[in-house]
Steps between C-alpha positions, in 0.01 A plus 500: 500500500815477283334266245185701497673841433553592137837610356526883584188454725444675828472308832374691803526335837322686788415441867862423582658580835776754443843378601637151462189368318530758222870442464474138485215526227685752304814282504308196394325678202808686373690168499233354283509770217282779645617855546375689804359822376333648803458456870226686685464498880231625740568427858608129531348405156670485170410457118762374259465549125710288262547478133586152364791520253 
């Protein structure tokens, strides 16, 4: 996904279980040049929206 996302492009990851899974994924992508712009949660499900810097 990192290679396929253009500079300043948006990456949306959905269907994630809120909690440890979202934290782990957010940490992984922010350490690879993405900025977490938004997190939405409904019950136990989450969506993360990143911008590639």
